[in-house]
Legacy VTK file of the C-alpha trace (Angstrom):
# vtk DataFile Version 3.0
C-alpha trace
ASCII
DATASET POLYDATA
POINTS 141 float
-22.981 68.311 -66.814
-20.118 65.817 -66.402
-21.021 62.137 -66.315
-18.282 61.411 -63.767
-16.401 63.254 -61.068
-12.663 62.641 -61.326
-11.243 62.188 -57.829
-7.679 60.889 -58.119
-5.612 58.878 -60.630
-7.961 56.133 -61.817
-10.781 56.815 -59.330
-13.930 58.439 -60.691
-17.438 58.613 -59.301
-20.396 58.371 -61.701
-23.212 60.913 -61.333
-25.639 58.058 -60.650
-24.063 57.503 -57.196
-24.740 61.077 -56.085
-27.863 62.273 -54.312
-29.017 65.862 -54.719
-31.337 68.005 -52.572
-32.208 71.623 -53.204
-33.489 74.249 -50.798
-33.756 77.977 -50.426
-30.443 79.623 -49.810
-29.534 82.346 -47.375
-27.254 85.172 -48.329
-27.142 87.414 -51.423
-29.822 87.362 -54.070
-32.485 89.846 -53.038
-36.018 88.600 -53.583
-34.630 85.848 -55.792
-33.616 84.094 -52.542
-37.228 83.911 -51.423
-38.578 82.187 -54.515
-35.864 79.869 -55.909
-34.125 76.830 -54.498
-30.470 77.574 -55.165
-28.779 75.895 -52.183
-27.457 72.422 -52.980
-26.864 69.415 -50.731
-24.799 66.681 -52.335
-24.818 63.231 -50.709
-22.391 60.444 -51.510
-22.549 57.037 -49.833
-18.879 56.252 -49.234
-19.574 52.954 -47.449
-21.711 51.458 -50.242
-19.983 52.957 -53.283
-18.983 50.373 -55.906
-16.690 52.861 -57.658
-14.200 53.035 -54.753
-11.836 50.056 -54.407
-11.953 48.415 -50.967
-8.562 49.655 -49.642
-9.377 53.240 -50.667
-12.891 52.929 -49.269
-11.547 51.798 -45.877
-9.024 54.647 -45.846
-11.750 57.171 -46.713
-14.125 55.800 -44.063
-11.402 56.052 -41.440
-10.248 59.563 -42.375
-13.740 60.981 -42.865
-15.291 59.318 -39.830
-16.100 62.674 -38.231
-17.962 63.923 -41.323
-19.933 60.788 -42.174
-23.442 59.941 -41.031
-24.055 56.195 -41.469
-21.370 56.114 -44.183
-22.811 59.039 -46.161
-20.809 62.195 -46.863
-22.921 65.345 -47.293
-21.648 68.590 -48.793
-23.708 71.801 -48.806
-23.059 74.621 -51.271
-24.883 77.938 -51.203
-22.138 80.330 -52.253
-23.654 81.435 -55.549
-26.984 82.831 -56.698
-27.561 80.109 -59.295
-28.256 76.458 -58.661
-25.945 75.374 -61.499
-22.913 77.136 -60.014
-23.700 75.713 -56.574
-23.923 72.216 -58.097
-20.483 72.693 -59.679
-19.083 73.990 -56.392
-20.469 70.962 -54.527
-18.957 68.579 -57.107
-15.574 70.299 -56.804
-15.679 70.123 -52.988
-16.625 66.443 -53.077
-13.702 65.695 -55.389
-11.292 67.637 -53.144
-12.514 66.005 -49.908
-12.392 62.482 -51.358
-9.038 63.074 -53.024
-7.525 64.082 -49.705
-9.230 61.202 -47.885
-7.986 58.452 -50.220
-4.485 59.872 -50.659
-1.724 57.488 -49.622
-0.156 58.228 -46.250
2.993 60.377 -46.435
6.343 58.637 -46.389
7.876 58.343 -42.951
10.804 60.621 -42.329
14.085 58.817 -41.870
16.139 60.729 -39.309
19.672 61.425 -40.467
22.716 61.701 -38.235
23.883 65.276 -37.702
27.380 65.739 -39.186
30.119 66.084 -36.583
31.333 69.460 -37.870
27.904 71.028 -37.537
27.531 69.775 -33.974
31.020 71.018 -33.021
30.302 74.481 -34.502
27.012 74.660 -32.585
28.735 73.758 -29.300
31.581 76.211 -29.962
29.034 78.968 -30.625
27.238 78.136 -27.359
30.536 78.341 -25.434
31.346 81.686 -27.004
27.877 83.114 -26.155
28.039 81.834 -22.582
31.481 83.424 -22.206
30.141 86.783 -23.409
27.216 86.619 -20.970
29.475 85.516 -18.113
31.749 88.499 -18.777
28.756 90.864 -18.632
27.613 89.600 -15.262
30.907 90.202 -13.430
31.038 93.195 -11.133
33.020 96.225 -12.119
35.334 97.659 -9.521
LINES 1 142
141 0 1 2 3 4 5 6 7 8 9 10 11 12 13 14 15 16 17 18 19 20 21 22 23 24 25 26 27 28 29 30 31 32 33 34 35 36 37 38 39 40 41 42 43 44 45 46 47 48 49 50 51 52 53 54 55 56 57 58 59 60 61 62 63 64 65 66 67 68 69 70 71 72 73 74 75 76 77 78 79 80 81 82 83 84 85 86 87 88 89 90 91 92 93 94 95 96 97 98 99 100 101 102 103 104 105 106 107 108 109 110 111 112 113 114 115 116 117 118 119 120 121 122 123 124 125 126 127 128 129 130 131 132 133 134 135 136 137 138 139 140
């Protein structure tokens, strides 16, 4: 079991900041489903986490606002028949969600001026096409 979850660059979350809950899972497993708690709910308090620097924490809170309940991010995993694999899946999902949430915003696109030759060719092509269509629409005598 890893002691930390690596999120991005120098950001890692220690296992001590994670909350785990286990319950019975739906889906495959036969009678095993009825007697073992394989579903995993992973909770991470984004708002109170000391391992996230303040600028990244604010960015994460803003981007994840629709998924948070009182600053806590909850991820449920019940894809596998074993609790250990579901725990790993929940850790991986947490890392992916947080990595995307704290990623820096993309660089703004700087619009470039269209070269004159390209614009002239485009206009010439339009004139040629309109001429062809105009010739088609004339009546034949």
